[in-house]
N, C-alpha and C positions, 0 to 999 in steps of 0.2 A: 486238457482243453486248450485248443489253439485259436478257435474262432471267437468273434466278439460275443460278449454277454448280451448287449443291447441290440435290438433290431433297428436297422436303418430304414425307417418306414418310407421316407421319401424315395430313396433309391429303389426299394422293392417295388413300389407302385409304378415308378417311372419305367422300370424294367418290364413290367407287365404291359403297361399302356403303349410303350413304344413298339411292341411286337404286334399290336393289333393292325389288321389291314386298314390302310388309309390313315395311319397315325399322323398327327400334326407335326410339322417341322419343329415347332417350339418344344414339343414333348421330347423329340429325339435329341435336340440340342441340350435341353435341361438334363437329360440322362447322361450325355457325354460329359458335361461339366461336373455333374455329381460323381461320376466314376473317377474323374481326375482328382477331385477333392478328397475322395475316400482312398486314394492310392490303390484303386482296384483295377490296375491295368490289365492283368491277366484275365480277370472277369470280363472287362470291356472288350478285349481281343476275342474271346470266345463268343461273346454275345453278338458283336457286329460281324464276325465271320459268318455266323448263322443267318443273321438278318440279310447280309449281302447275297447269300446263296438263295434265300427265299425271294429276294427282290433284285434280280440281276440287272435291272435297268436303273436302279437307284444309285446315282453317283455318290451321294453323301454317305450312304451305308458302306460303299466300297472304301471311300476315303477314311471313314472312321475305323473300319477294320484294319487298314494299313497303319493309321495313326496309333491305335492301341497296341498293335503288334510290335511296332517299333519301340514304344514305351515299355512293353513287357520284355523286349529283347529276344523275341521268338523269330528266328529266320528272317533277319533284317532285309536280306536281298529280296526275298519274296514279298515282304511288306512294302518295300519301295516300288516294286512292280505294280502292286495293287494301287498305290497312290498315283502312279503315273497313268494307270488305266482310268482311274476316277477323274483325273484332271483332263484326260482326253474326252471323257464322256460329257462333261459339263463345266461351266465356268462359274466360279464363286467359292462356295465352301470347299470344294476339292482342293483348290489352290491354297486356301487358308490352312487346311489340315495337313497338306503336304509340307507347307512351309514350317509349321510347328513341329511336325515329326522329324524332318531333317535337322531342324534346330536342336532337337533333343539329342541327336547323334553328335552334335558339336559341344555338348556339355563338357566343360573342363578342358576343351581344346585350346591351345595357345596360338600365338601368332606364328605362321609358317616362315621358314627361312626364305630369304629373297631368291626368286627365280624358280622355286619349286611349285609344282601344281599337283599336290596330293589329293586324296579323296575328300579331306576336310575342305579344301579350297573349292572344289567343284560343288560340294554340297552347300557351302556357304553362298556361292553364287546363285544356286537355285532357291535357297531360302530368301535371299534378297529380291529375286525376281518375283517370287510368289507373294511375299508379304508387302512389297512396295505396290504391287498390283492391287492388293486388298485395300491398302491405305489410300490409294488414288481413287478407289471406288467406295470410300468409307461410308457414304450415304446409303449404300445398298446393304450394309452390314449392321447388325445390332451393336450398340456402343460397347456392350459388355465383352465383345470379342476383341476390341482394339488393343487393350493393355497387353495381352499375350502376343499380339502381332509385333508390337514394339519390343517386347522381351526377346522374341526370336530374332528380330533384326539386329538388336544390340549384340547378341551372341555371334551372329554371322559377321557383322562388321569387325568385331574384335578378332575373330579368326583371320580375317584378311588384313589385319593391322590397321584398320581405319578407326583409330581410337576416338577421334573427335565425333565421328558419326555414331559410334557406339554410345558415347556419352549423351549425345543429343537424343537418340532413340529412347534411352532410359529416362531422360528428363521428360520427354513427351508422354511416356507411359505413366508418369505420376508416381513411379516406384523409386526406391533407393538404388544406390550403385551396385548392391549385391544381387539385385533382382534378376540379372541375366542368367544366374545359375539356379533360380527358384523354379519350381513347377509352374506351369502356366496359370496366371491369375485372370479369372473370368469375372469381371464385375464392372459396372458403370458407376457404382457407389464411390463417393469420395468423402474423406473425413479430414478436416484441418482445424487447428485450434481457433482460427479467426472465423472461418465460414461455417463451421459445424458440418452437418451432413448434407450432401446433395445426392440425389438418386441417379443423375445422369449428367452429361455435359450440358451446359446452358444452351438453349436454343429457342426457336419460335415455331409455333404451329399456327397456320392460317386456314382454318376449316371453311371459311367463307370470306368474301372480299373485305368486309368491314369487321371481321372478327379476328382478334389476335390473342394468342395464348403464350405467355412467358413460361417456359418449362425449365425447371431446375436452376433458375436464378437464385432460388432459395430452396428450403426443404419442401415447401408446398408450391404449387403452380397457381397462377392467377390470370384472369382474362380481361380483355377490353373490347367493348363493342362500340363502334363509332356510329353515331346517329346525327341527324341534322340539328339536334338540340344539345349536342355535347356527347361526351364519352361516358358510357356506363361501365364501371369496373365490377368484376366479380372476384371477391376475396382480395386480400392485401398482404399475403406472405407473412414473414416473420419480422422484417426490419424495413424501415422507410427507405434507407439507401439502396437496398436491393430492388425495391419496387421502382424507384426512380431510374436506376441503371437499366432495368428492363424497358421502361417506357422510352428512354433515350434511344436504345437499340431498335425499338419498334417504330421509331419516328413519331412518338406521341408526347415528347417532353413539353410541347407547347399546349397540351390539353389538360393541364393541372390547374386548379382542382377539377375533379370530374363532377358530372351532374348528379349521378347516382352511384352509390356503392352498395352492392348486394352481397351480404355475407352468408355463406352456405352453412356455417356453424361457428361456435365460439372458441374453437381451439386456437392456441397461440400462433400456430403456423399459418393461420388464415386471416388473422386480425392484427398482427403485430405491426404491419406497415400502414395502418389506417391513416396516420397523420400525413403521410406522403401525398395522399390523393384527396383528402377531405378538406373542404373549404366551408365558409359560413353558409353557403347556399346548397351544399351537397346534401342530398337526402340519403341517409343510411338505412337500409332495410334488412331485417333479419326475421327469423321465425319467432313465434310467440314463446317458444321454449328457450330462446337465446339467453335472457337474463339469468335464469336458474342455472344453465350450463356454465355461463361465465363466472358465476359465484362459486361453483364447484371447482373450476379451473384455478381460481384465485388462490386456493389452498394447496396447489400441487407445485412441487419444485421441478421445473423443467431441467432434464439432464443437459449440462453445458455442452456435451459433445453433440447434442441435437441441434443447438442453435449457433454455437460458436461465440467467441468473445465479441465479435463484430455486431451482434444483434442486441438491440435494446429490449428491456422487458416489455411484454405485451401491455398496451395501455388499457385503461378502463374505457370500453366502447359503449356508448349509450345510443342505441338505434333510435331513429326518428319515427320508424314505422315497424310494427310487428305484424306478421302474417299468420293467421290462424286457419285459413282455408285456401283452397286453390283460387288464385287472384290474378286477373289480367293487369298488365301494366304497359302503357304505350309511351315511348319516349322518342320524340322527333320522328314519328311515323314508323318506328320499329316496335313490333309487338313482342312482349315478353309474357310468359305465364309463370307465376311463382307458385311452387308446389311444396308445401310443408309435409314432411314424412318422418316417421320414427327412425328409419335408417338402421344400418348395422353398427355404426360407430357411436353416434350420439343421439339423444332424443330430440335435439333441436335442429335437425337437418332441414335445409331448404334447397330444393332443386330449382333450376332456372331453365325454362324451355323457350327456345326461339322457333316458333312453328314454321316461319317462312323458310328457314334453312334446314329444319329438321335436326337442330342441335339441342342437346340436353346437357347442361352443366350440372353434374351430380355431386360436387364436393367430395366427401369421403363416405358416402352411404354404402359403398362396396369395399371399404377398407377391410382386407381379409383378416386383420387381427382383432376385429370386432371391438373397437375401442382402442385407445392407447394401451398397450399391454401393462403399463405401469399403474393404471388406475382401474377402479372397479366400475366399469361402464361397458356399454356395448350390448347389442341385443340380437341373438340369432333369429328370433321371430321377426324383429324389425327389418333385418336384412331380407328375409324371405318375402315379407309383405312388399318391400320396396322393389325387389326384383320382379315380382308379379305386376306391380303398377307400371314399371318401366316397359315391360313387354307389352302391356295393353296400350301404352302411349305410342309405342313403335317409332321412336326417333330414328333418324338416319345415322346419327353418330353421337357417341358419348364423349364428353370432355370431363375428365375426372380431376380431382384435386392434387394428384401427384403423377409425374410423368410415367412411371412404370404401370400405374393403374390404367391410364389412358391407352397405353400400348397393349396391355394384356387383357383387361376386362372390357372387351368390346361388345357392341350390340350383338354381334354374331355368336358370342359365347353364351348369351343368356338362355337360349332355348335348351341348352344342355345343363348349364350351371344351376339354374333354379330348381329343376326336378332332382338333380343329383344331391344338392344340399338339403332338399326336403326329405329325401330318402335317408340321408345321413342323420338328420334331425330326429326322425322317428326311431332309427336304430339306436342312437345314443341315449335317447330318453328311455327306451326299453332296458338298456344295460344299466343305466343309473337306477332304474326301478328295481333291478336285481341286486343292488349294492355292489356292483362291479367297480373296483377302484379305477381312478382316472388313467393311470399308466396302462392298465389292461385294456381299457376301451381304446386308447390310442394305438396300442399294439395290434389291434384288429386290422389296422391299415386298410380300412374299408374303401373299396373302389367300385362304385356302382356300375353294373354291366351296361346300363343305358348310355354311358359315356362312349362306348364303342361307336355309337351312331352320331356322336357329337365331339369329334376329336379336338376341335378348337377349345373346348371347355375343360380339357384334362388338366392343363397347367393351372388355370385359375382355381379349379376345384382343389388340387393338391396343395396349392399355396394357402388356401383357406382352411383346409380340413382340420388340422390339429387345434388351431385357435378357436375354430367354431365349436369343436367338442369341449375344449377346456372352458370356454366362456359359459356354455350350456351347463356343464358340470358344476361350476362354482355358483351359478345362479340357482341350481336345484338341490344343492347339498349344504349341510351346515359346516361349522368349523371343527366338529368332531367327525372323523371319517371312519370307514369300516376298519376293523382290526385295532381300534383304539388310537389311530393316528390323529394327532392334534389334541388328545385328551390331556396330556401332560407335557406341554412344549418345553424343550430344552434349548439352552443357548448354544451357539457355535463352539464356544470355549468348553462347555461341558461335554459336548459330543467329541470334540478333539481329545479331551482327556481320556474318555472311555476308549476311543480308537487307539490311543497311544498305549494303553494297557494291552490291547490285542496285538499291537505291533511290537511288543517287547521293549517299549520305551526307547526306540532307536529311530533316528531320522532315516536311516538306510532302508528300513522296512517300508516306510511310506513311499520312498523314492522307487524302490523295486516294484511295488504294487502299481504305482501310477505309471511307470514306464512300460510295464507289461500291458496294462490296459490300453495305453496310447498306441503301442505297437499293433494291438489287435483291432484298433479302430474305435475303441470305447472311450472317446475323448471326453464326453461329459462326465462319465464315471471317473476317469483319471483326474479331472479337475476337482471332483468331490473328495478325492483322497488327498490331493495336493493341498487344498485349502486348510483342512485341520492339521496336516503335517506342518505347514508353515506357522500356524498358530502355536504349535508346540516347539518348533525349531526354526524361529524366524531368521537365524543366521545361516541356514542351510543353503549353500550356493547351488547344490544339485537340485533341490526342490524348486528354487527360484528359476533356474534355467528351464527345468521341465515345465513349469507353469507358463512361461513365456512361449515355449514351443507349442504347447497344447492350445493356448489361447489363439495363436496365429492359425493353427489348423481348424479350430472351431470357427474362426472368421471365414476361412475358405469354404467350410460347409454351408455357411449362411450367405455367401457372397452374391448369390444370384436371386434368391427368393425371399430373403428375410432381412430387410434393412434394420429393424429394431434389434434383432438378435446380433446381427453384424456389429451394430453400434455398441451394444453392451460389452461384447467381447473385446472390441477395439479399445473402449475406454478402460477396461480392466488391464489390457496389455500396454496402454499408453501408446498405441499405434497411430500413425498418421498415413493418409493415402491421398495424395494430391489428385485433382481432376485429370483425366486423360485428355490429351490435346490432339 
């Protein structure tokens, strides 16, 4: 057996959905990055060759065909011709992928001798032209694409002997000095000991003249609405200093304290900076479920990688007003409507509607992980109820509690997302009723046919699918599972001892099995072999190095769609990733 044991569910579903007529650009890009992370270059080459033939006018499909053909090493000259053709057809992504593909051909190339102009020199010049164009127009490209652009530039500069510019490109990428020779890294996430996790580069969103949203100044986003009677803040991030930094950049530093602070729910990343904006006359408003949720959160240890050492612990926040039903609020002539809902993440969700501008601040009601994955909360039914109520409200635009949610879970996606998740809910319940184990339900990789007519909903659905099923499963089953699982729990040390007997009591057997699994793409299974191996043989350098390599690849698999999984593997690896600049 040479293929993987486990099914890559996300990759399989993206492969199917990207082939549908009218597939969304986000679906195609998600597939491309997933193929790179899986080291599936030959598969990517075959797939996009076929897609480009079926869609001869699609420049991105042609560019990806050439990109993966170069990475797979199949007829490189023909691949470069495809890339040139794509770049002549359209401007944007074709230049990006041509630059990355040609940078791949420079891997390991050194500085040329003075006066020589070999193929590496010419390719390096084209890489620089393409990727500098991309960075000059960076506002037109998703942030997650920019790291790889800097990686490619660093490699090209190095080939041309421009070492200072190579070093600057790597610094701006947020990656370490060795990153020029890594596979492309596609993520806007960053992780540093001081700042914790950020989902994108810090920035501002201005969906209306008097509405300002601070995005990725912290793990969570927060908003400010200027009225004639003062500023109304919606949420307060993780730490006071981050809220104040955002307000200064938004030109609001003289508007502290605010007149009203509306909290969308009691999670630490939405209330931690309360003291930065609250004064003696500030009215703090939350839903009626806020106190109970805050008490639950009090007993949860927040992973330090999530907040960073620069964040203070979330304070005890006592709201001045609790909302139990849909409630109008007028501040300085600006109308707000406060809407308590059960939501998908917490039972204390409070949405904030600005009818005049058609804006709806949703907090985390659409968080695809249905609660923080580390705690037992979240409601699939609450998510579906809230999606239906938002569709009935019909706002113009959604402002979510995190940058990536605002970018991907848009109003336009809801017409497909809500019925797709409803269909998934019914299917999962039926399989749970048949005592099907959770891994088997997940491996169905269910992709509702109705999404063919709603291409923008494909990526939000796939990002949500597995956690939606898992949360539903754990809410509907006991701690004893089919087949006796959970009936007699064993410690990790006990399992490690039993596996050691199977391995012949040698570290080498653990290392061989783990390396074989990793080579086949079974990274999670490889880690499950390495962990007990290290418990039995803690001084094994081979197992320790394998663990680090597997964790980095698991980070790559989660780098686009799963910040919590990315964070967990990064913390296990002790990895850092600075923000892209």
